[in-house]
C-alpha positions in Angstrom: 135.7 119.3 111.2 139.0 118.3 109.6 140.7 120.4 106.8 139.0 118.4 103.8 135.7 119.0 105.4 136.0 122.7 104.9 137.3 122.0 101.4 134.3 120.0 100.5 132.0 122.6 102.0 133.3 125.3 99.9 133.1 123.0 96.8 129.3 122.4 97.6 128.8 126.3 98.1 130.4 127.2 94.7 128.5 124.2 93.0 125.3 125.5 94.2 126.2 129.1 93.3 127.1 128.7 89.6 125.6 127.0 86.8 127.1 125.5 83.6 126.7 128.1 80.8 123.9 127.5 78.4 122.9 128.3 74.9 120.4 131.2 74.2 117.7 128.7 73.3 118.1 127.0 76.6 117.9 130.3 78.5 114.7 131.1 76.6 113.0 128.0 77.8 114.3 128.6 81.1 112.7 132.2 81.5 109.5 130.8 80.1 109.5 128.5 82.9 110.5 130.9 85.5 109.8 134.5 84.0 111.1 136.2 87.2 114.8 135.4 86.1 114.4 138.0 83.3 113.4 140.9 85.4 114.7 144.2 84.7 116.6 146.0 87.4 114.1 147.8 89.5 112.0 144.8 89.6 114.9 142.5 90.5 115.8 144.7 93.4 112.0 144.7 94.6 112.0 140.9 94.3 114.9 140.5 96.3 113.4 142.8 99.1 110.1 141.0 99.0 111.4 137.4 98.9 112.7 137.8 102.6 109.1 138.5 103.7 108.1 140.9 106.5 107.8 141.1 110.2 105.8 143.2 112.8 107.6 145.8 114.7 106.6 148.7 117.0 108.3 152.0 116.1 107.2 155.4 117.4 104.6 153.5 119.4 102.9 152.2 116.2 102.8 148.7 114.9 104.3 148.5 111.4 105.4 145.8 108.9 108.9 145.8 108.2 110.7 144.2 105.2 113.1 141.3 106.6 115.6 142.0 103.8 116.7 145.3 105.7 117.6 142.9 108.7 120.4 141.6 106.6 119.1 138.0 107.2 121.7 136.4 104.7 124.5 137.6 106.9 123.1 137.1 110.3 122.3 140.8 110.6 125.8 142.1 110.3 124.5 145.1 108.4 121.0 145.4 109.5 119.1 148.8 109.3 117.9 149.4 112.9 114.6 151.6 112.7 113.6 153.9 110.0 111.0 151.3 109.1 108.6 154.1 107.4 111.4 155.5 105.4 112.5 152.1 104.1 108.8 151.2 103.4 108.4 154.3 101.3 111.7 153.5 99.5 110.2 150.1 98.6 107.0 151.7 97.6 109.0 153.9 95.3 110.7 150.8 93.8 107.4 149.2 93.2 106.3 152.3 91.1 109.5 152.5 89.3 109.5 148.8 88.5 105.9 149.0 87.2 106.6 152.2 85.2 103.9 154.3 87.2 105.2 157.7 86.9 108.5 157.6 88.8 110.9 156.3 86.1 112.6 159.4 85.7 113.4 159.6 89.5 116.8 159.0 91.2 116.2 157.9 94.7 117.9 160.1 97.3 118.7 158.9 100.9 119.4 161.8 103.3 120.2 162.2 106.7 122.8 163.0 109.4 125.7 160.6 110.1 125.2 157.5 112.0 121.6 157.1 111.1 121.9 153.8 108.9 122.3 155.3 105.4 125.8 153.5 104.9 124.4 150.4 106.6 121.6 150.4 103.9 124.3 150.4 101.3 126.0 147.3 102.6 122.7 145.7 103.3 121.7 146.0 99.7 125.0 144.7 98.4 124.9 141.8 100.8 121.3 141.1 100.2 121.5 141.2 96.4 124.7 139.1 96.4 123.1 136.3 98.5 119.7 136.5 96.6 121.5 136.1 93.3 123.0 132.8 94.6 119.4 131.3 95.0 117.4 129.5 92.3 114.8 132.2 92.3 117.4 135.1 92.1 119.8 133.8 89.6 121.2 136.7 87.2 122.3 136.1 83.7 124.5 137.9 81.0 126.1 137.0 77.8 129.7 136.0 76.7 131.0 135.8 73.2 133.8 134.0 71.3 134.5 135.3 67.8 137.5 133.0 67.4 137.3 131.1 64.0 134.5 133.1 62.5 136.8 135.5 60.5 139.8 133.3 59.6 143.4 133.5 60.7 143.1 137.4 60.3 140.5 137.9 63.2 141.5 140.6 65.5 140.0 138.7 68.7 138.3 140.4 71.6 140.0 141.8 74.8 139.7 144.1 77.5 143.6 143.6 78.4 146.7 143.9 76.7 146.7 140.6 74.9 143.9 138.7 72.9 142.5 135.7 74.6 142.8 132.3 73.1 141.3 128.7 73.3 138.6 128.2 75.9 139.7 131.6 77.2 138.4 133.0 73.9 135.1 133.5 75.8 134.5 137.0 77.1 131.7 138.1 79.2 129.8 141.4 78.7 131.6 144.0 80.7 128.2 145.7 81.8 126.2 142.7 82.5 124.1 143.1 79.1 120.7 141.2 79.7 120.7 138.1 77.4 117.3 138.9 75.8 118.9 142.3 74.2 120.6 139.9 71.7 117.1 139.5 69.9 115.9 141.9 67.3 113.5 144.4 69.0 110.2 143.2 67.3 111.1 139.4 68.2 111.9 140.6 71.6 108.7 142.3 72.1 106.7 139.1 71.3 109.1 137.0 73.6 108.6 139.4 76.5 104.9 139.4 76.0 104.7 135.8 76.4 106.9 135.8 79.4 104.6 138.4 81.1 101.6 136.2 80.2 103.3 133.3 82.2 104.4 135.9 85.1 102.3 135.6 88.4 102.9 139.2 89.2 101.3 142.6 88.5 104.6 144.2 88.0 105.5 143.2 84.5 109.1 142.6 83.0 110.5 144.9 80.5 113.7 144.7 78.6 114.6 147.7 76.6 117.7 149.0 74.8 120.3 147.1 73.0 123.5 145.2 73.6 126.3 147.1 75.2 128.9 148.4 72.8 131.5 145.8 73.5 129.0 143.0 72.8 127.6 144.9 69.8 131.1 145.0 68.3 131.2 141.1 68.6 127.6 140.7 67.2 128.3 142.9 64.2 131.7 141.3 63.6 130.0 137.8 63.5 127.1 139.0 61.4 129.5 140.4 58.8 131.4 137.2 58.6 128.6 135.0 58.2 126.9 137.4 55.8 129.8 137.3 53.6 129.6 133.5 53.6 126.0 133.9 52.6 124.7 131.8 55.5 120.7 131.9 55.4 120.0 131.7 59.0 122.1 134.5 59.9 120.8 135.0 63.6 121.4 131.4 64.4 124.8 131.5 63.1 125.8 134.4 65.1 124.1 133.1 68.3 125.3 129.6 67.8 126.7 128.1 71.2 130.1 128.3 69.6 129.7 131.9 69.7 127.2 132.9 72.4 126.8 131.5 75.7 124.4 132.6 78.7 126.0 132.3 82.1 124.8 133.1 85.4 126.9 135.6 87.8 126.8 136.4 91.5 125.9 139.9 92.0 128.5 141.9 93.5 130.2 145.6 93.5 131.5 145.7 89.9 129.2 143.1 88.7 125.5 144.4 88.7 126.4 146.9 91.5 128.3 150.3 91.0 129.4 152.1 94.0 130.9 155.6 93.7 132.9 156.3 96.9 133.3 159.8 98.2 137.3 159.4 97.6 136.9 158.3 94.0 138.3 160.9 91.4 138.6 161.4 87.6 136.7 163.4 85.0 133.0 163.0 85.3 133.0 160.7 82.3 135.5 158.4 84.0 133.6 158.3 87.1 130.3 157.5 85.4 131.1 155.2 82.5 135.0 154.5 82.4 137.8 155.6 80.1 139.6 154.9 76.9 142.7 153.0 76.9 145.3 154.8 74.8 147.4 151.7 74.0 144.3 149.5 73.4 143.0 152.1 70.9 146.1 151.8 68.7 145.6 148.1 68.6 141.9 147.9 68.1 141.1 150.3 65.6 137.6 149.5 64.2 136.7 150.5 60.8 138.4 153.9 61.2 136.7 154.6 64.6 137.3 153.7 68.2 136.9 150.1 69.2 134.5 150.0 72.1 136.6 146.9 73.2 139.3 149.5 74.2 137.1 151.2 76.8 137.6 150.1 80.7 133.8 150.2 81.5 135.0 150.7 85.2 132.6 153.8 85.8 129.9 153.5 88.3 126.9 153.2 85.6 129.0 150.5 83.9 129.5 148.4 86.8 125.9 148.7 88.1 124.2 148.1 84.7 121.7 145.5 85.1 120.9 146.2 88.8 122.0 149.0 91.1 123.9 152.2 91.1 124.9 153.8 94.3 126.6 157.4 94.7 127.9 157.6 98.0 128.4 160.9 99.9 126.8 162.5 96.9 127.8 166.0 98.1 131.4 165.1 97.0 130.2 164.1 93.4 127.6 167.0 93.3 129.1 167.8 89.7 127.9 164.4 88.3 124.4 164.7 89.5 123.2 167.1 86.7 125.0 164.7 84.1 122.7 162.0 85.4 119.6 163.9 84.7 118.3 162.0 81.7 119.8 158.4 82.7 116.8 157.2 84.4 114.1 157.9 82.0 116.2 157.6 78.7 118.2 154.7 79.8 121.2 155.8 77.9 124.8 157.1 78.5 127.5 158.0 76.0 131.1 156.4 76.1 132.1 158.8 73.2 130.5 161.3 70.8 129.6 158.4 68.4 129.4 155.5 70.8 126.4 155.2 73.4 125.3 152.6 75.9 121.8 151.5 77.0 121.6 151.4 80.8 119.1 149.4 83.0 120.0 150.4 86.7 118.2 151.7 89.7 120.0 154.8 90.7 120.5 155.5 94.6 122.3 158.7 96.0 123.4 158.9 99.5 124.2 162.2 101.2 124.6 164.0 104.6 122.3 167.2 104.8 125.2 169.1 103.2 124.0 168.1 99.8 120.6 169.8 100.4 122.2 173.1 101.1 124.3 173.0 98.0 121.2 172.2 95.9 119.3 175.0 97.7 122.0 177.6 97.0 120.0 179.2 94.1 116.6 178.8 95.6 116.1 182.6 96.0 116.3 183.0 92.2 113.0 181.0 92.0 112.2 180.3 88.2 116.0 181.0 87.3 117.5 178.5 89.5 119.9 176.3 87.5 119.4 173.2 89.9 115.5 173.1 89.5 115.6 170.2 87.0 117.8 168.3 89.3 115.9 168.7 92.5 112.7 167.7 90.6 114.4 164.4 89.5 115.5 163.6 93.1 113.0 161.7 95.2 114.1 162.3 98.9 113.9 159.8 101.8 115.1 161.0 105.0 116.8 158.9 107.7 116.6 160.0 111.1 118.2 159.2 114.6 116.5 156.0 116.2 113.7 157.2 118.7 113.2 153.5 120.0 115.0 152.7 123.1 115.2 148.8 122.2 116.7 149.8 118.8 119.3 152.3 120.3 120.3 149.7 122.9 120.7 147.2 120.1 122.6 149.6 117.9 125.0 150.3 121.1 125.8 146.8 121.7 126.6 146.4 118.1 128.9 149.3 118.1 130.7 147.9 121.3 130.7 144.4 120.5 130.5 141.9 117.5 126.8 141.2 118.2 124.7 141.2 114.8 121.6 139.3 115.9 118.7 141.3 115.1 116.1 141.4 118.1 112.6 139.9 117.2 111.0 139.8 120.6 107.5 138.3 120.9 106.6 140.6 123.7 107.5 143.7 125.4 108.8 141.7 128.7 111.0 139.8 126.5 112.5 143.0 124.7 112.7 144.7 128.1 114.8 141.9 129.5 117.1 142.3 126.5 117.5 146.1 126.9 118.5 145.9 130.5 121.0 143.1 130.0 124.6 143.6 131.2 127.5 143.7 128.9 131.0 142.0 129.4 133.9 143.2 127.4 137.6 142.2 127.9 140.0 145.1 127.8 143.7 145.3 127.8 144.6 148.0 130.3 147.7 150.2 130.0 149.6 147.9 132.2 149.1 145.1 129.5 146.8 143.2 131.9 143.5 142.0 130.4 140.5 142.6 132.6 136.8 142.0 132.2 134.8 145.0 132.3 131.2 144.8 133.2 128.6 147.3 131.9 126.1 146.7 134.8 122.5 146.0 134.2 120.6 148.8 132.9 123.9 150.7 131.7 123.1 150.2 128.2 119.7 151.1 128.7 120.6 154.2 130.4 123.0 155.4 127.5 120.3 154.3 125.0 117.5 156.1 126.9 119.4 159.4 127.2 120.3 159.5 123.5 116.6 159.0 122.6 115.3 161.7 125.0 117.6 164.1 123.4 116.2 163.3 120.0 112.5 163.7 120.9 110.6 167.0 120.4 108.8 168.1 123.7 106.3 170.1 121.9 103.7 167.5 121.8 104.3 165.8 125.1 101.0 165.6 126.9 100.5 167.2 130.2 101.7 165.0 133.1 104.2 163.2 131.1 107.9 164.0 130.2 110.2 162.9 127.4 111.0 159.7 129.2 107.4 158.8 129.1 107.3 159.8 125.4 110.3 157.5 124.7 108.7 154.4 126.5 105.5 155.1 124.4 107.4 155.1 121.3 109.1 151.9 122.2 106.2 149.7 123.5 103.0 151.6 122.6 101.7 152.1 126.0 102.3 153.2 129.6 101.4 151.4 132.7 100.5 153.6 135.7 99.1 151.3 138.5 96.1 149.7 137.2 95.7 152.0 134.4 97.2 151.4 130.8 97.7 154.5 128.7 97.8 153.7 125.1 99.8 155.7 122.4 96.2 156.3 120.7 95.1 158.0 123.8 97.2 161.1 122.8 97.1 163.7 119.7 100.6 163.6 118.3 102.0 166.5 116.1 103.0 165.2 112.9 105.3 168.1 112.1 107.4 167.2 115.3 111.2 167.0 114.8 111.7 163.6 116.6 114.7 162.0 115.4 116.2 165.0 113.3 118.7 165.9 116.2 120.2 164.8 119.3 123.0 162.8 120.6 124.3 160.4 117.8 125.2 156.7 118.9 128.8 157.5 117.9 129.3 159.9 120.8 127.7 157.6 123.3 129.8 154.7 121.8 133.1 156.8 122.2 132.1 157.9 125.7 131.7 154.2 126.8 134.8 153.2 125.0 136.8 155.7 126.9 135.1 154.5 130.3 136.4 150.9 129.6 139.9 151.9 129.8 139.4 153.8 133.2 139.2 152.1 136.5 136.3 153.4 138.6 137.3 155.3 141.9 135.9 152.6 144.3 136.9 149.6 146.4 135.9 146.6 147.8 137.9 144.0 149.7 136.5 141.0 147.8 134.9 142.1 144.6 136.3 143.9 141.5 133.8 146.8 141.7 136.6 149.1 140.1 136.0 147.3 136.6 132.1 147.8 136.9 130.7 150.6 134.8 127.4 151.6 136.5 124.6 153.4 134.7 125.1 156.7 136.3 128.9 156.5 135.4 127.8 156.6 131.9 125.1 159.2 132.2 127.6 161.5 134.1 130.1 161.1 131.6 127.9 161.7 128.6 126.5 164.9 130.4 130.1 166.0 131.2 131.3 165.3 127.7 128.9 167.6 126.0 131.0 170.8 127.0 133.9 169.7 124.9 132.2 167.8 122.0 132.4 169.8 118.8 129.2 168.3 117.3 126.8 170.1 119.6 125.8 173.8 119.6 125.7 175.7 122.8 122.0 175.5 123.0 121.9 171.8 122.6 124.5 171.4 125.4 122.3 173.2 127.8 119.3 171.3 126.5 120.9 168.2 126.8 122.4 168.5 130.2 118.9 169.3 131.6 117.5 166.2 130.2 119.9 163.8 132.1 118.1 164.2 135.4 114.7 162.6 134.1 116.7 159.7 132.6 118.7 159.3 136.1 115.3 159.0 137.8 114.0 156.4 135.4 116.9 154.3 135.7 117.1 154.5 139.4 113.5 153.3 139.4 114.4 150.3 137.4 117.4 149.5 139.7 115.1 150.0 142.7 112.5 147.5 141.0 115.3 144.9 140.7 116.5 145.3 144.4 112.7 145.2 145.8 111.9 142.0 143.5 115.1 140.4 144.9 114.4 141.0 148.5 110.8 139.8 148.2 111.4 136.9 145.7 110.5 134.4 148.4 107.5 136.3 149.4 105.7 136.7 146.0 102.4 135.3 145.3 102.5 132.1 143.1 100.3 132.0 140.0 98.2 129.2 141.2 97.0 131.3 144.1 96.3 134.1 141.7 94.2 131.7 139.5 92.4 130.5 142.4 91.4 133.9 143.3 90.4 134.8 139.6 88.3 131.6 139.5 86.4 132.5 142.7 85.8 136.1 141.5 84.3 134.7 138.3 82.1 132.4 140.1 81.0 135.0 142.5 80.1 137.5 139.8 78.1 134.9 137.8 76.5 133.2 140.9 77.9 129.9 140.0 79.6 127.2 141.9 83.0 125.9 141.7 84.3 122.2 141.2 86.8 121.3 144.0 89.4 118.7 144.0 87.0 115.9 145.0 84.8 116.9 142.0 82.2 118.4 144.2 80.4 121.7 143.5 80.6 124.4 146.0 80.3 128.1 146.4 83.1 130.3 146.0 84.9 131.0 149.2 84.3 134.5 150.5 87.4 134.2 152.9 89.8 133.2 150.3 88.9 136.3 148.1 88.9 138.5 151.1 92.4 137.2 152.3 93.8 137.6 148.9 92.3 141.3 148.5 93.6 142.4 152.0 96.9 140.5 152.2 98.2 140.3 148.8 96.5 143.0 146.8 96.7 145.6 149.7 93.7 147.3 148.4 91.3 146.8 151.3 91.0 146.4 155.2 88.5 144.5 157.5 86.2 147.5 157.4 85.4 146.7 153.5 83.8 143.5 154.5 80.4 143.6 156.1 79.8 140.9 158.6 83.6 139.7 158.4 83.3 138.4 154.7 80.6 140.2 152.7 82.3 142.7 150.4 81.2 146.3 150.5 80.4 148.5 147.4 84.0 149.3 146.9 85.3 145.6 146.8 82.4 144.5 144.5 83.2 147.6 142.0 86.9 146.6 142.1 86.1 142.9 141.4 83.8 143.8 138.5 85.9 146.5 137.0 89.4 145.5 137.5 89.1 141.8 137.5 86.2 140.7 135.3 86.2 143.5 132.7 90.0 143.5 132.4 90.0 139.8 131.6 87.1 139.8 129.5 89.0 141.8 127.1 91.4 138.8 126.6 89.5 135.5 126.8 86.3 135.4 128.9 83.9 136.2 126.2 85.5 133.7 123.8 85.7 130.8 126.3 84.2 127.4 125.0 83.1 124.5 127.3 86.8 123.4 127.6 87.8 126.9 129.0 89.8 126.8 132.2 91.0 129.7 134.1 94.6 128.3 133.9 94.2 128.8 130.1 94.4 132.8 130.6 97.7 134.5 131.5 97.0 136.3 134.8 99.7 138.8 134.0 97.6 140.3 131.4 95.4 141.9 134.1 97.1 145.0 135.3 96.2 144.9 138.9 97.2 141.0 139.0 100.5 142.0 137.2 101.4 144.3 140.1 100.6 141.5 142.4 102.9 139.2 140.7 106.0 141.3 140.3 105.7 144.7 142.2 106.4 145.3 145.8 107.1 148.4 147.7 109.1 149.3 150.7 106.1 149.2 153.2 106.0 145.5 152.0 109.6 145.1 153.0 109.1 147.0 156.3 105.9 144.7 157.0 107.9 141.5 156.2 111.2 142.2 157.8 110.6 144.0 161.0 114.2 144.3 161.9 115.6 145.1 158.7 117.6 148.5 158.5 118.8 149.9 155.1 121.2 152.4 156.8 123.3 149.1 157.8 123.3 147.8 154.2 126.9 148.5 153.2 128.6 146.7 156.1 125.6 144.8 158.1 126.4 143.4 161.5 126.7 139.5 161.3 123.7 137.6 162.6 121.2 140.5 162.0 118.3 140.3 159.8 119.7 143.0 157.5 122.8 140.7 157.0 120.4 137.7 156.1 118.2 139.9 153.8 121.3 141.3 152.1 122.8 137.9 151.3 119.6 136.5 149.8 119.0 139.8 147.8 122.5 139.7 146.0 122.1 136.0 145.5 118.8 136.7 143.8 120.0 139.6 141.9 122.7 137.4 140.2 120.2 134.5 139.4 117.2 136.6 138.4 118.8 139.6 136.5 122.2 138.7 135.5 124.0 140.9 137.9 127.5 139.8 138.9 128.4 140.0 142.7 130.3 143.2 142.2 127.5 145.0 140.1 124.8 143.7 142.7 126.6 145.0 145.4 127.0 148.4 143.9 123.4 148.7 142.6 122.0 147.5 145.8 124.2 149.9 147.7 123.0 152.8 145.5 119.3 151.9 146.1 119.7 151.5 149.9 121.4 155.1 150.0 118.4 156.6 148.6 116.0 154.4 150.7 117.7 154.9 153.8 117.1 159.0 153.8 113.2 158.2 154.0 113.1 154.9 155.9 111.9 156.4 159.3 
């Protein structure tokens, strides 16, 4: 696009975001038509979250509904919170109770957990999401602005926050704390208006607008009221709220405008951090009937900025002195600027902390009834964030940490998700010699790093007999394990609800730093034609992570020993993944096509039902026993000639296999629900475990049988003209095409696999 096209696009964006100011009457008409626009703070936050919808996810082996809002959809996932869906759902449930005044009004939501668990991302996600929602037609947020010029004659003092009064069009000044427009109305009139708005609201959570105008706006209102009362104006409210004095304007929610954030480095007295401070010079200029004029207040405290929507205290342990001063804010909705000047507050309060805050809150716990922090702890509603325990989420988070990728993975199947987990990563790095090189994190490298981190976070107390923590991790990620023909579901086991999954382990920041260091190191290997020194293999990362535990200050001695012992199982799993890649690449041209599989299944069904099959000529014929036999012996490898009496008649073992492994398995998916138009091609053969193994799995016996002269011991440098050389050339080509290996990573991976295979080849 040309330069002016970007200017036009920016104009359009602003035009769609902002509306022309309106009169109070026009605003009332608007909210009677679209009642949700008048929502109070907690309801508005809830509406913003619910407006994004939900999606299904699998976490800890269970399918759950997740609010898309936490995927940061307005910003392409830039600050998406990965995992912790149960915690986020409970957070939304609390919001729903608070918004509906169902017993939690006095609560302050407390988000707790170790570093790198997503708490700060939630803060950014809330800010981003609310900002973008406030730009939509259904999410507009409104406040009031005043103009007192001309109401009191030439002697009027005007209104200001700054050093100089404002004049002309700039005489309009908006509420410094986003006061709700309906707070302008007298309480009894407002009650009737809110009742009518709720009658028109299609929602079980009703709108409430309580409290009064903020002190700044109240000063303007009372000034105007006094001037017109002196002039004996009859319709006093109409005169005060005339469009020449009062306008309703929409604003885009952001930090400082509807969202208050108190950072760990913010300082000042408790009063300054909470609501703001008086400006000495302004006090002298804006004396108000012998008392402090609220227009001389800064309103830059966290509650002032967050009034109307959301207040966040980040790293709350650094501001523990404020927490007790917040005790009465949620339920009373009031805070003081000074002894004689108070302010009504409508904000959803959230505090974010690491586990050190809990230690501070419990410092007097042994005093039981005399605990001075007991009232504060009762007000805090804790939601605990934990480390991710899903491999797919950890892999996604690692890629985010290492690159600018922000897209949230929303796979439709495990196969799709698995392909993303194993993907390689290519990063350009400037080395110490100032040369830019492309570093490749080989396929399964991110998977290996993520799996190791997840395994260290899992509790082994409830791991079923025969399984290990890697199996538990796989169960948590996809909900099942596949062992040959048998599928083991998450529900097949009894899991301990008190398990400490995710409460400790290797944080993503440690893994990220280990990989970042490896990116700047040339690996100690050489190849005449391929840049293998720039390839980082899964075992490189796992070795570096395990070796680095000794010097990492974030781990205790017992943790180091435990984590070091767990790396072996992860290495074994990753090797099996690499071995599978090599096997599939070697046997790619020997695989069974799906048409052959479908034909076999069709013949088995006809055999079981004692029916006939329509051939290509449209003639009916009996199922072919020879085709079934050949498939079962050659492709499935399940049976031999001895299992077929008279050459083609199946024995009991074959019949049981056809009935239990083929018919029963597919019945679960489609057969019982078939209609007259049903064809076997309508069913995905991969849904049958035994067939899935035929389509995608081979072993080294298959390789030995297919390539009689193949010798894995020659793999590194096979003699030209040999079958091993031909197999290697085809295998490396298939690995690059099928699994996104580069020539270099394919060479290294296949060498590693063959080095292990050669030990047992004979």
